[in-house]
N, C-alpha and C positions, 0 to 999 in steps of 0.2 A: 830706439832709445826710449820712446814713450811706453812701449810694451814692457821694458825693464822696470820702469817706475811703477807701473800698475802691478806687475808681478811682485815686486819688492813690497809694495803696500799691502797686497793680499797676504803675502807670507808673514809680514810683521803683525798685522791686525787680526788674522784668523784665530790665533790662540786666545786673544782677548775675548772674542765673541764666543768661542767654544767653552772657555772656562768661566764666563760670567754666570752668576747665579741670578735667578729671578726671585725677587723678594716682593712680597705684597706690601703696599703702602698702607700704613695705618690710617684709620679714618681721621680726617681733619675735624677738630671740634668746631662747633658753631660758636658764634660770638658770645651767646648766652652761657654756653658751657665753659668757655675760656674765662669769662668774667666771674663765674661761680667758683671755678678752681682757684683763680687768683685771690678772690675774696676769702676763701677758706684758708689758703696759705697765709694771708695777711693776719687773719684772726688767730691762727695758731701761733704765729710769730709774736703777736702782741700778748697773747696769753703766757708764752714762755718768758717774755721780757718782764711782764708784771709779776710772775712767780719768782723770777730771779731777784727783782728789785725788792719784793716783799721779804724774801729770805735774807737779803743784805740788811734791810731796815729792821728786821726782827732782832738783830744783835744790838744790845744797848750801847749807845755811844757816850763816851766821856766828854767829848766835845765835837763840834761839827762846824765847818765853815765852807763858804763858797769861794771859788776862784773864777773870776770873770775873764774869759779869753776873747771877748768881743762877740764872735759869732756863736760861741757856746759857753756853758758854765760847767765847771767841774766841782762836785761836792766831795769834800774830804772829811772823813770821819775817823776819829781816834777812838778805838775800842779797847776794852780790856782783853788781856790774853785769855785764850780758851781755858776753861777749867778742866784739868786732867781727869779722865774717867778712872775711878778707883774700882778695883775688883775686890770682891769678897775673898777673904783668905781661903774659904772652903772651895772656891771655884778654881783656884790655882793648883794645878797638879805638879807637884815637885817630883823630879825624877829620883828614882831610888838608885843611888850609886854608892859605891864603897868610898870610905874616907881615903884620901891620898896618904901615902906613906911619905916619910921624910926624903927617901931616895927619889920618889916620883916628883916631889916638889922641887928638889935640887936639880933634877934633870930638866924640868920645865923651865926653871929660871936660867939654866945654862944655855938652852937652845933659843931663848928669846933674843931677838936682835936688839942692839942698843938703840936707845932713842936719840934722835938728833933734832936740833932746832933749825928751822928754815924760815927765811924772810923773803917773801916774794912781793914785789910791787910793780905796778904798771902806770905809766904816765902817758896820757893821750894829748898830743899837741894839735889842737885845732882840727881834729878829725882828719889830719893828713898822714900822721904816722904815730906809732906807739913805741915807747921805750920801756922795755921790761928789765927789771933789775932783780937779780937773785943773789942773796947773801946767805952763807952758811954760818954755822956756829963759830967758825974761826975767823969771821969777818972777811972771808974771801968773797969778792964780788964779781959777778958775771953780768954783762949787759947785752941784751939782744934788741934789735930794732925791727919792728914790723911795719912795713909800708904797704897798705892795701892797694895802692895804685900800681905796684909792680907785680 
């Protein structure tokens, strides 16, 4: 019986040893090298954060206020909407196309789908379930319930 166990172990583990690859272990850095690498990563992270903060603060704020959360403070800034970039009319390349005929315009209008009004709302009840209400233009109402616990 003992021979069977040894033979079985040999048969089972032999492919593991035959297929195993030998890999060289990379050199373990010294304490000074590890400290230098960590310091370089921390400096790069601080530089990225400072650049991000500077780009945010470069946008002029209409008003600014702080919200104290106890262990941290959130700075809220109300800014003006971005100014749209205008292009010079000479830079815009208009496609050269033929004018549409009355028949083409009528065919285009005929194949367009009719527009419909849709009202969709969702009410979340204490983060336990959500009630979704869908109303169409005829005031027909459908209600669906989403329960994340199920």
